[in-house]
N, C-alpha and C positions, 0 to 999 in steps of 0.2 A: 273530527273528520276533516275540517279545513286544514289543520296542521299536518295530518297524515297525507292529504293530497299534495300539499306543498312539498313535503319531504320526498314523496314519490317522484314529483316532477323534477326536483333537484337531482335525485338519484339517477333518473333517466339521462339527464343532460351530462352528468359527471361520468357515468358509465360509458355512454356512447362516445363522448369526446375523448376520454382516456384511452378507449380501445383504438380509436383511429390514430391518436398520437403514438401509441405503442407500436402499431403496425408500421407506420412510416419510419419511426426510429429504428426498428429492427431491420428494415430494408436498407436504410442508410448505413447502419453498422456492418451489414453483410457486404455491401459494396466496398466499404473500407477494408474489410478483411481480405477481399479478393484483389486489393490493390488498385481498384478502378478509381477510387477517390481517396483522399487522405482522411484520417480520423478528425482532423480539424474541420474539413469540409463537411463531413458527416454530421458533426455537432451543429454547424451553421445551418445546414438544411433542416435538421430536426427542430431547431429553435424557430426558424422562419415558418415552418409548417404549423407549429403550435400557435404562433402569433396570427397567422392568416386565419386559422380556424376560430380563434377568439374574436377576430374582427367580424367574420361572417356571422358568428353567433350573436354578437352585439348589434349587428345591423339587421338581424332577422333573415339572413340569407343562407344559413347553414343547411346542408342537405342531410345532416346526421340527426338533427333534432326536430321533432314535430313542430309545425308552424305555430300551433296554439300555445306551446310552451315558450317559444322565442318571443311571441307577441305579448306575453303575459306581463301586466304591470300590477304591482302591489303597493298600496299606500294607505296611510291612515294618520291618526293623531291621538295623543293622550292629553287630557286637560284636567288639572287639579284646581279646584275653585273653593274659595271662601266667599260666602254670600250672606249679606246682612239686609234685612227688610225692616222698614218702619211704617206703621200705619198711622191713622189719625190720632190714636192715643199715645203716640211716640214710644210704644213698646217695641223693642227690637227683637227680631228673630234671627238667630245665627245658625247657618248650616255649612257643613263641609261636604263637598260634592266631587264626583268623579265622572269623566266622560271618556269612553274609549270607542273609537271608530276605526274600522279597517275595511278595505275593499279590494277586489280583484277584477280586472278587465282583460279581455283577450279577444283576438280575432281568429276563431278556429278555421274559418274558410274565407275566401274572398267575398267582400261586401257584407259580412256578418260580424257583429260585435256582441259579446255576451259579458255581462257584469253583475256582480252582487256585492253587497256590503253588510257588515254586522255592526251593531251599535248597542251600547248600554241603554237602559231606560228604567221605567218604573212598572212593576208588576201589579196588575189589578185582577179582581175576580168578578165575573159576570155569571150568575147562576152557579153552575158546576165547572165552568171553564175559566182558565187563566188567560189573561190578555194584556196587551200594552195599555197601561193606565193613562198615559199622556202622550199622544202622538206628536205633540208640538215640543217635546223635550227628549234629549238623550242623556239627561243627568241621572246619576245614581247618588242618592244621599246616604252618607255614612251613618249607620245605625246598628248598634249591638254587634258590630263586626260581621253583619250579614253579607253573604256573597251577592254580587250584582247579576241580575238577569241579562242575557244577551239576546237581542232580537235581530231578525232579518230586516235591515234598514231599507234596503232596496234590492231588486233583482229584476233584470230586464233583458230582452233581446232586441238588438237594433239591426235593421236591414237597410242598406244603402243601395237601392236599385240603380241609381245614377249618381254621378259625382256631386250634384247639387241638392240631393234629397236624402234625408235620414228619417226612417220610420221606426218608432219604438213601441214596445208593448210590455206590460207587467207592472211592477211597482217601480215606476220610473224615478230617476234622480231629480231632486229639487233643482229648479231653475231651467229645466228643459220644458216645463209646461208653459212658462211665460217669463219674459225678462222684465224685471222691475229694478229701479235704481236703489230701492230700500226694502225693508221688511215691514212696511206699513200694511200691505195686503196679505203677504204670505210669510209666515215664520219659516226660517231656513231649514228647520228640522222636519217639515212636512215633505214626504215623498209620495205623490199621488198615485192612485191605482187606476190604470186605464191604458189608453193609446194616445200617442201624439206624433206629430211630424214637424220637421223643420226643413224649410227650403231656403237656399242661399244663392245669391248671384252677385257679381261685381258690375256696378253701373259704370264705373271708371276706375282709374288707378287709385283714387282717394276715397271712393264712395262704395259702400256695400249695402245691399238690401237683403233682408231676410224676412221670413214669415213663420210664425208658430201657430199650430192648430191642434186641438186635442179634445178628447172625450174622457171623462173620469167618473168612476162610480163611488158611491158612499155606502154601499151595502147590497143586499139582495132584494129582489122583488118577491113579495109573498102576500098571502091573504087577499089576493085580488088587487093588490096595489103595485104600481111600478116602483122600481128602485129610484132612490134619490141620486141625481147625477149632475154633471157640470160640463158645459161646453166653453172652450176658450178659442179665440182667434185674435192674432196680433201681428201686424206688420211692424218691422223695426228697420230703421235706417241708421247707418254709421258713417261718419265722415272724419277723415284724418288729414290734416295739413300741417306740415312742419311739427311743432310742439303742441298743437291743439287737436284734441279728440272730442267729438260730439256724438252722442248716441241718444236716439229718441224712439219711443214706441207708443203705439195706441192700441190698447187691449179692450176687448169686449168679453166679459166673463158672465155667463148665465148659469146661475144655480137653481136647479129645478127641485124644490122641496115640497111645495104645497100639495097635500093629498098623497104624498109618496110614503114609502115604508120608513118607519121610525121618525116621522115628522115631529118636531118638537123636542128631540133629544140631541145633546151635544151640539155639533156644528149644524145639524139638520133642523132648520126652523120650520114653522108652520106656514111660512110665506116664501115666495121666490125672491131672488135677488138678480137684478140685471145691472151689472156694474160696468161703467165706462171708465177706463183707467189710462190716462196719459202718463208717461214716465220720461225723464230726461236726465242726462248727466253730461257735464262738460269738464274736461281735464286739461290743465295747462302744465305740460311736462317741463322740467328745468325752470320753473317759475322764479326760484331763487337758487342759484347754483344747481345742485342735484335734487332739489325739493320740488314736489308736485303740488299744485293747488287744484282742488276739485270742488265743484258745486253740483248738487243733484236734488231731485225731487220726484215725488209721486202724488197723484191726485186721484180720488175715487168719488164717483157720483152714481148712486143707485137710482136708476130711472124706472124701477118697478112702481106701478100705480097702486093706490089704495092701501098704503102701509100705515100702521099706527103712528100717531103724532106724539111728540114728547113736549110737554109744556105748551101745547097748542101750536107747535111748529113742526115742520118736517125735520127729520133727523137722518139725512141720507148722504151726508158729505164727509169726506176725510181727506187730509193732505199731510205731507211731510216735506220739509225743506231742510237741507243739510249742507255742510261745508266740511272739507277735509284738507289737511295740509301736512306734508312730511315726505318721507321716503316711500317709494313704491314697494320696495322689497325690504323686509325686516330680517336680513340674513346675517347680521353681524352686530357686535357690540357698538353702540353709538348711533344706530339707526332708530328712527321713531316715527310715529304718525299720530296726529290728533284729529278727532272727528267731533262735530257738534251738530245737533239737529233738534228741530221742534216738530212735534206731531200733534194733530188734532183729528179725532176720530169719533163721529157721532154713532148712535146706537144701531142704526139701520143702514149704515154706509156699506158694510161688508158683513158676512156672517160672523157673529161674535165668537172670538177665539181663534180666528184664522190668522190674524196678524201676530206680530212679535209677542210671545207669551210673557215676556218680562216687562213689557210696557203696560202698566196698570193691569196686569194679569191677562192681557189680551182682550180686555173689554174696552168699552167706550171711555175716552178720557183725553186729556191734553197735558202737554208738558215738554220738558227738555231731557235730552240724553247727551252725555259727554263721554267720549272714549279716548283713552290714552294708551298706546301700545308701544313697547320698547323691545327691540331686538337684542338678544343676549349672545346667541351663537347662530350658525347657519340654520338650525332647525328649532331652536328654543326661543320663546318670547314671553314677556310678562305684560299683562294688560290690566287696566282699571276701567270699569264700565259703571257709570252712575246715572240713575234715572230720578228725576224729580217730577212727579205727575200728580194730577188731581182728576176728579170727575169733571164732566163738561161744565157743571155749575160752579166749580172751583171751591167747593166747601168740604171735600173729603180727600185730603192729601195722602199720598203714599210715596215712599222713597225706597230705593234699592241700590245697593253697591256690591259689585262683584270684583274679586281679585283673582286673576287667572295666570297660571303657568301652563303654556301649551308647547308640547313637543310634537313635531311633524316627522313622519318617516315614510 
């Protein structure tokens, strides 16, 4: 259906545009036949008319094509991955995996944006229903030449009542619910279900202030119980001066799980989480020639009372500190970027499984991650991502290494 609709949109543009060009060309040729203009002038007018129409179409100002077609953007990526995992027994697990993501966004009318995306994933079964088996992953593992399922990854409507405010509803895109400097708290493949809003203003030429607020659901309310849900509020400030860019946010994320529907299953625990989460990133552009140096970090503190203890101590803290160095854009051969980070995540700092699913399986743990990415062409890159992690006590090590080819379109 997606392909059919895209073909229809392209056909509409082509038909209407060609019709207009043909009409003008016919008029120019008629004037030439009558001797009013020369055939050379007729050809020049026809060419100029076509070029003007193309420019209007590219800028979204064509009167011949519906606005929602002109405003449409289509993008996505394909990733081919080889992944190796080692557990405490040093037994390796080898998987070949695929990720496909694609999305469309358009503005059908003034102040409204609509978008949706599709992505691969893993198919699971719950009772008699098939569902997404792992919301924190868009990987398809090659097995018996099986076809990959394709899921609706996100789908939303955005309304901009005024220039400084955007309100969204649906299965909203990741990173619109909260800004974090890393994936300590939120795996990038999660696209929350609910409502959010972002307000922005400029305090000065170099300083921007924004705020994120949202409500998200984890299911339905039934059997006399309320649905499990989440509230987030976060102010963010951004400062840029010369080659230095600083961004900082302070989020409060309240997960209401206790006594709610499905408490104790998956992300939904039998107790609530009230997470205070400061985030910060500092980038130094052209630190050495065209290379950028960046430092970043996230911290999480669960202030919910009466939580279970681990080893006689509270286990409510998590943090990540990282550094990156290299080119901002990996758009040609010879460009590269290196990242290194250390993370520490206790059992009750955030709901288990919410953070990076590749870091100790998204569970409580500590350790290092190193990423090296190399540009090959404008849209193709190669990357290596290595995790060396253990549990908090340091006696159950796990390692993971991923080799990725990514093509963006």
